[in-house]
C-alpha atoms as an extended CHARMM CRD file, in Angstrom:
* protein
*
       260  EXT
         1         1  MET       CA              0.0000000000        0.0000000000        0.0000000000  PROA      1               0.0000000000
         2         2  LEU       CA              2.8070000000        2.4180000000        0.8410000000  PROA      2               0.0000000000
         3         3  GLU       CA              4.6130000000        1.6900000000       -2.4140000000  PROA      3               0.0000000000
         4         4  LYS       CA              1.4070000000        2.3060000000       -4.3500000000  PROA      4               0.0000000000
         5         5  THR       CA              0.8690000000        5.5700000000       -2.4670000000  PROA      5               0.0000000000
         6         6  ARG       CA              4.4290000000        6.6520000000       -3.2470000000  PROA      6               0.0000000000
         7         7  GLY       CA              3.6580000000        6.0760000000       -6.9240000000  PROA      7               0.0000000000
         8         8  GLU       CA              0.5650000000        8.2790000000       -6.5970000000  PROA      8               0.0000000000
         9         9  VAL       CA              2.7450000000       10.9870000000       -5.0150000000  PROA      9               0.0000000000
        10        10  ALA       CA              5.0390000000       10.8500000000       -8.0470000000  PROA      10              0.0000000000
        11        11  LEU       CA              2.0410000000       11.3960000000      -10.3180000000  PROA      11              0.0000000000
        12        12  LEU       CA              0.9000000000       14.2890000000       -8.1260000000  PROA      12              0.0000000000
        13        13  GLY       CA              4.1360000000       16.1140000000       -8.9320000000  PROA      13              0.0000000000
        14        14  ARG       CA              4.6830000000       17.5030000000       -5.4380000000  PROA      14              0.0000000000
        15        15  THR       CA              5.0400000000       16.3240000000       -1.8600000000  PROA      15              0.0000000000
        16        16  PRO       CA              1.6640000000       16.2580000000       -0.0830000000  PROA      16              0.0000000000
        17        17  SER       CA              1.6910000000       17.2390000000        3.5750000000  PROA      17              0.0000000000
        18        18  PHE       CA             -0.3510000000       16.7900000000        6.7070000000  PROA      18              0.0000000000
        19        19  VAL       CA             -0.1380000000       18.1160000000       10.2350000000  PROA      19              0.0000000000
        20        20  ALA       CA             -0.7770000000       16.1110000000       13.3970000000  PROA      20              0.0000000000
        21        21  PHE       CA             -1.9220000000       18.1450000000       16.3860000000  PROA      21              0.0000000000
        22        22  VAL       CA             -0.9850000000       16.4870000000       19.6700000000  PROA      22              0.0000000000
        23        23  VAL       CA             -1.9820000000       17.5830000000       23.1600000000  PROA      23              0.0000000000
        24        24  ALA       CA             -0.3610000000       15.9060000000       26.1920000000  PROA      24              0.0000000000
        25        25  PRO       CA              0.7130000000       12.7040000000       24.4220000000  PROA      25              0.0000000000
        26        26  SER       CA              0.8690000000        9.3830000000       26.2790000000  PROA      26              0.0000000000
        27        27  ALA       CA              3.3790000000        6.5990000000       25.6180000000  PROA      27              0.0000000000
        28        28  ALA       CA              0.8220000000        4.9020000000       23.3460000000  PROA      28              0.0000000000
        29        29  THR       CA              0.2400000000        8.1450000000       21.4440000000  PROA      29              0.0000000000
        30        30  LEU       CA              3.9590000000        8.7350000000       20.9430000000  PROA      30              0.0000000000
        31        31  SER       CA              4.3760000000        5.1590000000       19.7150000000  PROA      31              0.0000000000
        32        32  TYR       CA              1.6060000000        5.6460000000       17.1620000000  PROA      32              0.0000000000
        33        33  LEU       CA              3.1130000000        8.9490000000       16.0340000000  PROA      33              0.0000000000
        34        34  ARG       CA              6.4660000000        7.2730000000       15.4030000000  PROA      34              0.0000000000
        35        35  VAL       CA              4.7280000000        4.7050000000       13.2030000000  PROA      35              0.0000000000
        36        36  LYS       CA              3.0700000000        7.5400000000       11.2810000000  PROA      36              0.0000000000
        37        37  GLU       CA              6.3580000000        9.3720000000       10.8110000000  PROA      37              0.0000000000
        38        38  ARG       CA              8.0860000000        6.2570000000        9.4620000000  PROA      38              0.0000000000
        39        39  GLN       CA              5.2540000000        5.3740000000        7.1170000000  PROA      39              0.0000000000
        40        40  ALA       CA              4.8660000000        8.9700000000        5.9150000000  PROA      40              0.0000000000
        41        41  GLU       CA              8.5110000000        8.9050000000        4.8500000000  PROA      41              0.0000000000
        42        42  ARG       CA              8.0500000000        5.5820000000        3.0520000000  PROA      42              0.0000000000
        43        43  ALA       CA              4.9470000000        6.8970000000        1.2840000000  PROA      43              0.0000000000
        44        44  GLY       CA              6.6390000000       10.1250000000        0.2020000000  PROA      44              0.0000000000
        45        45  VAL       CA              4.3610000000       12.2630000000        2.3700000000  PROA      45              0.0000000000
        46        46  HSD       CA              5.5570000000       15.1350000000        4.5670000000  PROA      46              0.0000000000
        47        47  MET       CA              4.3190000000       14.9420000000        8.1560000000  PROA      47              0.0000000000
        48        48  VAL       CA              4.4290000000       17.8370000000       10.6080000000  PROA      48              0.0000000000
        49        49  VAL       CA              3.8350000000       17.2560000000       14.3280000000  PROA      49              0.0000000000
        50        50  ARG       CA              2.5840000000       20.2570000000       16.3090000000  PROA      50              0.0000000000
        51        51  GLU       CA              2.5700000000       19.5180000000       20.0250000000  PROA      51              0.0000000000
        52        52  LEU       CA              0.3410000000       21.8280000000       22.0400000000  PROA      52              0.0000000000
        53        53  VAL       CA              0.6540000000       22.3570000000       25.7810000000  PROA      53              0.0000000000
        54        54  GLU       CA             -1.5990000000       20.2860000000       28.0160000000  PROA      54              0.0000000000
        55        55  THR       CA             -3.4240000000       23.3980000000       29.2420000000  PROA      55              0.0000000000
        56        56  SER       CA             -4.4910000000       24.3980000000       25.7100000000  PROA      56              0.0000000000
        57        57  SER       CA             -8.1700000000       25.3100000000       25.6330000000  PROA      57              0.0000000000
        58        58  THR       CA            -10.7120000000       24.0400000000       23.1310000000  PROA      58              0.0000000000
        59        59  GLU       CA            -10.6830000000       27.4500000000       21.4270000000  PROA      59              0.0000000000
        60        60  GLU       CA             -6.8830000000       27.5460000000       21.2050000000  PROA      60              0.0000000000
        61        61  ILE       CA             -6.7670000000       24.1190000000       19.5620000000  PROA      61              0.0000000000
        62        62  ILE       CA             -9.4930000000       25.1380000000       17.0970000000  PROA      62              0.0000000000
        63        63  ASP       CA             -7.5310000000       28.2930000000       16.2360000000  PROA      63              0.0000000000
        64        64  GLU       CA             -4.4750000000       26.1290000000       15.4570000000  PROA      64              0.0000000000
        65        65  ILE       CA             -6.5610000000       23.8780000000       13.2230000000  PROA      65              0.0000000000
        66        66  ARG       CA             -7.9880000000       26.8520000000       11.3270000000  PROA      66              0.0000000000
        67        67  ALA       CA             -4.5090000000       28.2960000000       10.8030000000  PROA      67              0.0000000000
        68        68  ALA       CA             -3.0650000000       25.0790000000        9.3400000000  PROA      68              0.0000000000
        69        69  ARG       CA             -2.0010000000       25.3160000000        5.6980000000  PROA      69              0.0000000000
        70        70  GLU       CA             -1.1210000000       21.6670000000        5.0430000000  PROA      70              0.0000000000
        71        71  ASP       CA             -3.1250000000       19.4570000000        2.6690000000  PROA      71              0.0000000000
        72        72  ALA       CA             -4.6080000000       17.4520000000        5.5360000000  PROA      72              0.0000000000
        73        73  ILE       CA             -5.0950000000       17.7130000000        9.2800000000  PROA      73              0.0000000000
        74        74  ILE       CA             -5.3050000000       15.0770000000       11.9930000000  PROA      74              0.0000000000
        75        75  VAL       CA             -5.9180000000       15.5010000000       15.7000000000  PROA      75              0.0000000000
        76        76  GLN       CA             -4.2740000000       12.7820000000       17.7520000000  PROA      76              0.0000000000
        77        77  LEU       CA             -6.7780000000       11.4040000000       20.2530000000  PROA      77              0.0000000000
        78        78  PRO       CA             -7.3530000000       11.2510000000       23.1490000000  PROA      78              0.0000000000
        79        79  LEU       CA             -7.4410000000       14.8880000000       24.1910000000  PROA      79              0.0000000000
        80        80  PRO       CA             -7.2430000000       16.1340000000       27.8000000000  PROA      80              0.0000000000
        81        81  GLU       CA            -10.5210000000       15.9080000000       29.7120000000  PROA      81              0.0000000000
        82        82  HSD       CA            -11.0420000000       19.6760000000       29.8130000000  PROA      82              0.0000000000
        83        83  VAL       CA            -11.0850000000       19.8570000000       25.9970000000  PROA      83              0.0000000000
        84        84  ASP       CA            -14.3770000000       19.4670000000       24.0980000000  PROA      84              0.0000000000
        85        85  MET       CA            -13.3690000000       16.7210000000       21.6730000000  PROA      85              0.0000000000
        86        86  MET       CA            -16.4250000000       17.0280000000       19.4420000000  PROA      86              0.0000000000
        87        87  ARG       CA            -15.9590000000       20.7680000000       18.9590000000  PROA      87              0.0000000000
        88        88  VAL       CA            -12.3180000000       20.1980000000       18.0490000000  PROA      88              0.0000000000
        89        89  ILE       CA            -12.9370000000       17.4900000000       15.4720000000  PROA      89              0.0000000000
        90        90  GLU       CA            -15.9080000000       19.3760000000       14.0320000000  PROA      90              0.0000000000
        91        91  ALA       CA            -13.4570000000       22.2080000000       13.2920000000  PROA      91              0.0000000000
        92        92  ILE       CA            -11.4600000000       20.0070000000       10.8920000000  PROA      92              0.0000000000
        93        93  PRO       CA            -12.4900000000       20.9930000000        7.3400000000  PROA      93              0.0000000000
        94        94  GLU       CA            -14.0420000000       18.0690000000        5.4780000000  PROA      94              0.0000000000
        95        95  GLU       CA            -11.6060000000       18.5740000000        2.5860000000  PROA      95              0.0000000000
        96        96  LYS       CA             -8.6570000000       18.1120000000        4.9990000000  PROA      96              0.0000000000
        97        97  ASP       CA            -10.0430000000       15.3920000000        7.2820000000  PROA      97              0.0000000000
        98        98  ALA       CA             -7.7290000000       12.4720000000        6.3690000000  PROA      98              0.0000000000
        99        99  ASP       CA             -8.5780000000       10.5710000000        9.5740000000  PROA      99              0.0000000000
       100       100  VAL       CA            -12.3360000000       10.9880000000        8.9430000000  PROA      100             0.0000000000
       101       101  LEU       CA            -12.8740000000       12.2530000000       12.4690000000  PROA      101             0.0000000000
       102       102  SER       CA            -15.5930000000       14.8680000000       11.9920000000  PROA      102             0.0000000000
       103       103  PRO       CA            -19.2700000000       13.8420000000       11.8230000000  PROA      103             0.0000000000
       104       104  VAL       CA            -19.6400000000       15.5940000000        8.4490000000  PROA      104             0.0000000000
       105       105  SER       CA            -16.7700000000       13.5680000000        6.9580000000  PROA      105             0.0000000000
       106       106  ARG       CA            -18.3080000000       10.3480000000        8.2150000000  PROA      106             0.0000000000
       107       107  LEU       CA            -21.5770000000       11.1500000000        6.5050000000  PROA      107             0.0000000000
       108       108  ARG       CA            -20.3080000000       12.3120000000        3.1400000000  PROA      108             0.0000000000
       109       109  GLY       CA            -16.5140000000       12.3740000000        3.2130000000  PROA      109             0.0000000000
       110       110  GLU       CA            -14.3100000000       11.7260000000        0.2040000000  PROA      110             0.0000000000
       111       111  VAL       CA            -12.2270000000        9.0540000000        1.9410000000  PROA      111             0.0000000000
       112       112  MET       CA            -12.8980000000        5.9820000000        4.0860000000  PROA      112             0.0000000000
       113       113  HSD       CA            -12.1740000000        5.9300000000        7.8010000000  PROA      113             0.0000000000
       114       114  PRO       CA             -8.6800000000        4.3660000000        8.1830000000  PROA      114             0.0000000000
       115       115  ILE       CA             -9.6770000000        1.9590000000       10.9720000000  PROA      115             0.0000000000
       116       116  ALA       CA            -12.7790000000        0.7410000000        9.1140000000  PROA      116             0.0000000000
       117       117  ALA       CA            -10.7570000000        0.4410000000        5.8970000000  PROA      117             0.0000000000
       118       118  SER       CA             -8.1010000000       -1.5860000000        7.7380000000  PROA      118             0.0000000000
       119       119  ILE       CA            -10.6180000000       -3.9850000000        9.2560000000  PROA      119             0.0000000000
       120       120  LYS       CA            -12.1520000000       -4.4640000000        5.8110000000  PROA      120             0.0000000000
       121       121  ARG       CA             -8.7560000000       -5.1220000000        4.1910000000  PROA      121             0.0000000000
       122       122  ILE       CA             -7.5610000000       -7.5250000000        6.9160000000  PROA      122             0.0000000000
       123       123  LEU       CA            -10.7630000000       -9.5790000000        6.8210000000  PROA      123             0.0000000000
       124       124  GLU       CA            -10.6500000000       -9.7120000000        3.0110000000  PROA      124             0.0000000000
       125       125  GLU       CA             -6.9880000000      -10.7500000000        2.9940000000  PROA      125             0.0000000000
       126       126  GLY       CA             -7.8100000000      -13.4260000000        5.5650000000  PROA      126             0.0000000000
       127       127  GLY       CA            -10.7000000000      -14.7670000000        3.5190000000  PROA      127             0.0000000000
       128       128  VAL       CA            -13.1930000000      -14.0620000000        6.3060000000  PROA      128             0.0000000000
       129       129  ALA       CA            -16.8590000000      -13.9300000000        5.3050000000  PROA      129             0.0000000000
       130       130  ILE       CA            -18.7310000000      -10.9070000000        6.6180000000  PROA      130             0.0000000000
       131       131  GLU       CA            -22.2770000000      -10.9280000000        5.2910000000  PROA      131             0.0000000000
       132       132  GLY       CA            -24.6710000000      -12.6960000000        7.6300000000  PROA      132             0.0000000000
       133       133  VAL       CA            -22.0820000000      -13.6030000000       10.2810000000  PROA      133             0.0000000000
       134       134  ARG       CA            -22.2010000000      -12.6890000000       13.9570000000  PROA      134             0.0000000000
       135       135  ALA       CA            -19.8240000000       -9.8890000000       14.9340000000  PROA      135             0.0000000000
       136       136  VAL       CA            -19.1060000000       -8.2870000000       18.2820000000  PROA      136             0.0000000000
       137       137  VAL       CA            -17.5710000000       -4.8360000000       18.6830000000  PROA      137             0.0000000000
       138       138  VAL       CA            -16.1380000000       -4.1740000000       22.1350000000  PROA      138             0.0000000000
       139       139  GLY       CA            -16.2360000000       -0.4620000000       22.9200000000  PROA      139             0.0000000000
       140       140  GLN       CA            -18.2120000000        2.2660000000       21.1960000000  PROA      140             0.0000000000
       141       141  GLY       CA            -15.6410000000        5.0390000000       21.0770000000  PROA      141             0.0000000000
       142       142  TRP       CA            -15.5520000000        7.6340000000       18.3260000000  PROA      142             0.0000000000
       143       143  LEU       CA            -12.1710000000        6.4640000000       17.0310000000  PROA      143             0.0000000000
       144       144  VAL       CA            -12.6890000000        2.6860000000       16.8070000000  PROA      144             0.0000000000
       145       145  GLY       CA            -16.0030000000        1.3020000000       18.0350000000  PROA      145             0.0000000000
       146       146  GLN       CA            -18.4010000000        3.5070000000       16.1290000000  PROA      146             0.0000000000
       147       147  PRO       CA            -16.7390000000        3.3580000000       12.6840000000  PROA      147             0.0000000000
       148       148  ALA       CA            -16.1380000000       -0.3980000000       13.0590000000  PROA      148             0.0000000000
       149       149  THR       CA            -19.7840000000       -0.9980000000       13.9640000000  PROA      149             0.0000000000
       150       150  ALA       CA            -21.0440000000        1.1760000000       11.1130000000  PROA      150             0.0000000000
       151       151  TRP       CA            -18.8900000000       -0.5530000000        8.4970000000  PROA      151             0.0000000000
       152       152  LEU       CA            -19.6530000000       -4.1030000000        9.6890000000  PROA      152             0.0000000000
       153       153  ARG       CA            -23.3850000000       -3.3760000000        9.5200000000  PROA      153             0.0000000000
       154       154  GLU       CA            -23.0160000000       -1.8920000000        6.0510000000  PROA      154             0.0000000000
       155       155  ALA       CA            -21.1520000000       -5.0630000000        5.0210000000  PROA      155             0.0000000000
       156       156  GLY       CA            -24.0730000000       -7.2070000000        6.2000000000  PROA      156             0.0000000000
       157       157  ALA       CA            -22.8450000000       -8.5560000000        9.5330000000  PROA      157             0.0000000000
       158       158  ASP       CA            -25.1600000000       -9.0800000000       12.5030000000  PROA      158             0.0000000000
       159       159  VAL       CA            -23.4110000000       -6.7570000000       14.9710000000  PROA      159             0.0000000000
       160       160  ALA       CA            -23.6880000000       -6.6650000000       18.7580000000  PROA      160             0.0000000000
       161       161  THR       CA            -21.8250000000       -4.1710000000       20.9100000000  PROA      161             0.0000000000
       162       162  VAL       CA            -20.3260000000       -4.4750000000       24.3620000000  PROA      162             0.0000000000
       163       163  THR       CA            -19.5640000000       -1.4440000000       26.5210000000  PROA      163             0.0000000000
       164       164  LYS       CA            -19.0560000000       -0.8700000000       30.2220000000  PROA      164             0.0000000000
       165       165  GLU       CA            -22.7530000000       -0.0100000000       30.4460000000  PROA      165             0.0000000000
       166       166  SER       CA            -24.2970000000       -2.6820000000       28.2380000000  PROA      166             0.0000000000
       167       167  GLY       CA            -23.7480000000       -6.1100000000       26.7230000000  PROA      167             0.0000000000
       168       168  ASP       CA            -22.2070000000       -9.2190000000       28.2320000000  PROA      168             0.0000000000
       169       169  LEU       CA            -18.6960000000       -9.9730000000       26.9910000000  PROA      169             0.0000000000
       170       170  ARG       CA            -18.7600000000      -13.5790000000       28.2170000000  PROA      170             0.0000000000
       171       171  GLU       CA            -22.1160000000      -14.1910000000       26.5770000000  PROA      171             0.0000000000
       172       172  LEU       CA            -21.5010000000      -12.5470000000       23.1990000000  PROA      172             0.0000000000
       173       173  VAL       CA            -17.8290000000      -13.2290000000       22.3860000000  PROA      173             0.0000000000
       174       174  PRO       CA            -18.0960000000      -17.0820000000       22.5620000000  PROA      174             0.0000000000
       175       175  VAL       CA            -20.6670000000      -17.0830000000       19.7190000000  PROA      175             0.0000000000
       176       176  ALA       CA            -19.0440000000      -14.3960000000       17.5490000000  PROA      176             0.0000000000
       177       177  ASP       CA            -17.3980000000      -15.1460000000       14.2050000000  PROA      177             0.0000000000
       178       178  ILE       CA            -15.7100000000      -11.7250000000       14.2110000000  PROA      178             0.0000000000
       179       179  VAL       CA            -14.5780000000       -9.7710000000       17.2760000000  PROA      179             0.0000000000
       180       180  VAL       CA            -13.3360000000       -6.1990000000       16.9610000000  PROA      180             0.0000000000
       181       181  SER       CA            -12.0900000000       -4.6600000000       20.1860000000  PROA      181             0.0000000000
       182       182  GLY       CA            -11.1510000000       -1.0580000000       20.8810000000  PROA      182             0.0000000000
       183       183  ALA       CA            -11.7440000000       -0.8480000000       24.6090000000  PROA      183             0.0000000000
       184       184  GLY       CA             -8.1810000000       -0.0890000000       25.6860000000  PROA      184             0.0000000000
       185       185  SER       CA             -8.2330000000       -2.7230000000       28.4390000000  PROA      185             0.0000000000
       186       186  PRO       CA             -5.2670000000       -5.1670000000       28.5060000000  PROA      186             0.0000000000
       187       187  ALA       CA             -6.1240000000       -8.8680000000       28.0520000000  PROA      187             0.0000000000
       188       188  LEU       CA             -9.8550000000       -8.1440000000       28.3200000000  PROA      188             0.0000000000
       189       189  ILE       CA            -10.6180000000      -10.9490000000       25.8470000000  PROA      189             0.0000000000
       190       190  THR       CA             -9.0890000000      -14.2120000000       26.9870000000  PROA      190             0.0000000000
       191       191  ARG       CA             -8.5110000000      -17.5120000000       25.2150000000  PROA      191             0.0000000000
       192       192  GLU       CA            -11.2850000000      -19.3940000000       26.9730000000  PROA      192             0.0000000000
       193       193  ILE       CA            -14.1110000000      -17.1230000000       25.7580000000  PROA      193             0.0000000000
       194       194  VAL       CA            -13.0460000000      -17.0170000000       22.0990000000  PROA      194             0.0000000000
       195       195  ARG       CA            -14.9190000000      -19.1600000000       19.6090000000  PROA      195             0.0000000000
       196       196  PRO       CA            -12.4830000000      -21.5000000000       17.8070000000  PROA      196             0.0000000000
       197       197  GLY       CA            -11.7250000000      -20.1520000000       14.3490000000  PROA      197             0.0000000000
       198       198  ALA       CA            -13.0380000000      -16.6540000000       15.0790000000  PROA      198             0.0000000000
       199       199  ALA       CA            -11.4060000000      -13.5760000000       13.5620000000  PROA      199             0.0000000000
       200       200  LEU       CA             -9.9550000000      -11.3840000000       16.3270000000  PROA      200             0.0000000000
       201       201  ILE       CA             -9.2850000000       -7.8000000000       15.2760000000  PROA      201             0.0000000000
       202       202  ASP       CA             -7.5670000000       -6.0500000000       18.1730000000  PROA      202             0.0000000000
       203       203  VAL       CA             -7.5530000000       -2.2500000000       17.9210000000  PROA      203             0.0000000000
       204       204  GLY       CA             -7.2100000000       -1.5740000000       21.6340000000  PROA      204             0.0000000000
       205       205  THR       CA             -4.0560000000        0.0560000000       22.9470000000  PROA      205             0.0000000000
       206       206  SER       CA             -3.0420000000        0.6580000000       26.5230000000  PROA      206             0.0000000000
       207       207  GLU       CA              0.0750000000        0.6540000000       28.6600000000  PROA      207             0.0000000000
       208       208  LEU       CA              0.9910000000       -2.4480000000       30.6350000000  PROA      208             0.0000000000
       209       209  GLY       CA              4.2940000000       -2.7220000000       32.4640000000  PROA      209             0.0000000000
       210       210  GLY       CA              5.8590000000       -0.0250000000       30.3190000000  PROA      210             0.0000000000
       211       211  SER       CA              4.8040000000       -1.7010000000       27.0470000000  PROA      211             0.0000000000
       212       212  ILE       CA              1.8980000000       -1.2590000000       24.6430000000  PROA      212             0.0000000000
       213       213  ALA       CA             -0.7250000000       -3.9760000000       25.0580000000  PROA      213             0.0000000000
       214       214  GLY       CA             -3.9320000000       -4.8920000000       23.2340000000  PROA      214             0.0000000000
       215       215  ASP       CA             -7.3770000000       -5.9290000000       24.4330000000  PROA      215             0.0000000000
       216       216  VAL       CA             -6.9490000000       -9.5400000000       23.3320000000  PROA      216             0.0000000000
       217       217  ALA       CA             -4.6930000000      -11.8340000000       25.3540000000  PROA      217             0.0000000000
       218       218  PRO       CA             -1.8870000000      -13.1020000000       23.0600000000  PROA      218             0.0000000000
       219       219  GLU       CA             -2.6700000000      -16.7530000000       23.8300000000  PROA      219             0.0000000000
       220       220  ALA       CA             -6.0920000000      -16.2820000000       22.1960000000  PROA      220             0.0000000000
       221       221  ALA       CA             -4.2180000000      -16.5260000000       18.8940000000  PROA      221             0.0000000000
       222       222  GLU       CA             -3.9380000000      -20.2800000000       19.5390000000  PROA      222             0.0000000000
       223       223  VAL       CA             -7.6710000000      -20.7810000000       18.9020000000  PROA      223             0.0000000000
       224       224  ALA       CA             -8.4050000000      -17.8920000000       16.5260000000  PROA      224             0.0000000000
       225       225  GLY       CA             -8.7410000000      -18.2800000000       12.7890000000  PROA      225             0.0000000000
       226       226  LEU       CA             -7.2830000000      -14.8030000000       12.2920000000  PROA      226             0.0000000000
       227       227  PHE       CA             -5.5290000000      -12.6540000000       14.8730000000  PROA      227             0.0000000000
       228       228  THR       CA             -4.0480000000       -9.1560000000       14.7700000000  PROA      228             0.0000000000
       229       229  PRO       CA             -1.4030000000       -8.4280000000       17.4300000000  PROA      229             0.0000000000
       230       230  VAL       CA             -0.8080000000       -5.1650000000       19.2720000000  PROA      230             0.0000000000
       231       231  PRO       CA              1.4270000000       -3.4890000000       18.3710000000  PROA      231             0.0000000000
       232       232  GLY       CA              2.0100000000       -4.3380000000       14.7200000000  PROA      232             0.0000000000
       233       233  GLY       CA             -1.4730000000       -5.3950000000       13.5820000000  PROA      233             0.0000000000
       234       234  VAL       CA             -4.2210000000       -2.9720000000       12.6360000000  PROA      234             0.0000000000
       235       235  GLY       CA             -2.1790000000        0.1370000000       13.4670000000  PROA      235             0.0000000000
       236       236  PRO       CA              0.3060000000        0.0660000000       10.5600000000  PROA      236             0.0000000000
       237       237  VAL       CA             -2.4700000000       -0.7980000000        8.0890000000  PROA      237             0.0000000000
       238       238  ALA       CA             -4.5850000000        2.1210000000        9.3330000000  PROA      238             0.0000000000
       239       239  VAL       CA             -1.6200000000        4.4700000000        8.9870000000  PROA      239             0.0000000000
       240       240  ALA       CA             -1.0820000000        3.2450000000        5.4130000000  PROA      240             0.0000000000
       241       241  TYR       CA             -4.7110000000        4.1320000000        4.6680000000  PROA      241             0.0000000000
       242       242  LEU       CA             -4.1700000000        7.5140000000        6.3230000000  PROA      242             0.0000000000
       243       243  MET       CA             -1.2900000000        8.2200000000        3.9210000000  PROA      243             0.0000000000
       244       244  ARG       CA             -3.4440000000        7.2220000000        0.9800000000  PROA      244             0.0000000000
       245       245  ASN       CA             -6.1740000000        9.5690000000        2.2180000000  PROA      245             0.0000000000
       246       246  VAL       CA             -3.6900000000       12.4510000000        2.5230000000  PROA      246             0.0000000000
       247       247  VAL       CA             -2.5930000000       11.9960000000       -1.0920000000  PROA      247             0.0000000000
       248       248  HSD       CA             -6.1960000000       11.7460000000       -2.2880000000  PROA      248             0.0000000000
       249       249  LEU       CA             -7.1550000000       14.9640000000       -0.4860000000  PROA      249             0.0000000000
       250       250  ALA       CA             -4.0570000000       16.7170000000       -1.8790000000  PROA      250             0.0000000000
       251       251  ARG       CA             -5.0890000000       15.6270000000       -5.3800000000  PROA      251             0.0000000000
       252       252  LEU       CA             -8.5900000000       17.0170000000       -4.8470000000  PROA      252             0.0000000000
       253       253  ARG       CA             -7.1210000000       20.2530000000       -3.5160000000  PROA      253             0.0000000000
       254       254  ASP       CA             -4.9390000000       20.6550000000       -6.6010000000  PROA      254             0.0000000000
       255       255  GLY       CA             -7.9500000000       20.0300000000       -8.8100000000  PROA      255             0.0000000000
       256       256  GLU       CA             -9.9600000000       22.7000000000       -7.0140000000  PROA      256             0.0000000000
       257       257  ASN       CA             -7.0250000000       25.1370000000       -7.3920000000  PROA      257             0.0000000000
       258       258  GLY       CA             -6.6750000000       24.3950000000      -11.0840000000  PROA      258             0.0000000000
       259       259  VAL       CA             -3.3030000000       22.6310000000      -10.7060000000  PROA      259             0.0000000000
       260       260  HSD       CA             -2.6010000000       19.9350000000      -13.2930000000  PROA      260             0.0000000000
C-alpha cells in the first residue's frame, strides 16, 4: 500500500503534507506517532507534528486547526478531559479530514475511515466472510467502536456491541465469528471465551508494564482463525490508509485550485 501511495505521489508532482496536532501525548500516542512518521517517509508524504501544551483550551486548539495550511489535518486522540473533543474534530475541514474524524466527513466524506478500511482489508486478505455472520464490537468510542460498527453493519454482519454499560462480553464473544475490540483494556478478551476459528481484530491500545498492550490476550491466537497483534497489527495498516487519504485529499485540492 505504501509503495502504491508513493507512486501516486510521483504522479501528483509535489510532496503532499499533513499536520498532526498532539496535546499531552501518552506513551501509546507517541508510539503511534512514530509509526506515522516512518510510514509517511516511506509513502513520500511530509508529516508535521505540532505539540500543544496540556493546558491548551478548546478554542486555542481550534484556532491552530484553522490556521493550518497543510493538505490534511489530523488531531491525535485522546485529548485532555477539559477539551471538548467534538468541537475540536468538528473544526477540521471536510476537505482536509484524512482521519475521517468529523461527523460531516463520516456522513459524506471523500475518503474511508482508516480503521474501518483496515478492518475491511484484513478480513478480506484473511478470507473471512462478513455478510450474515455474527460480529461483536467491544467499545463504542468515536475512534474505533463507532466506525467499526457502522462498516460491519453496512457489510451485512449481525453486529452486537459491548460497553461498560451494556452487553455481556462472556455471553456474546463465545458465539461471535468476528470480534473487533477497541476498549483499551489489557487482556480483556481471553482464550477461553473465544470461539475457535473466530477472527480477532484487536484495535485496543493501553500501557501495561511499560509496554503497549492490546485488548486480546496473546494466547487467544492459539484458537483464533485470524488474529491481529498489538502493536504491529491494525495500526500500521490504518496508517497506510491515512497516507493514501492524505494523497487523495491533496489531489482534490490541486484540482480545485486548477493545478494539473
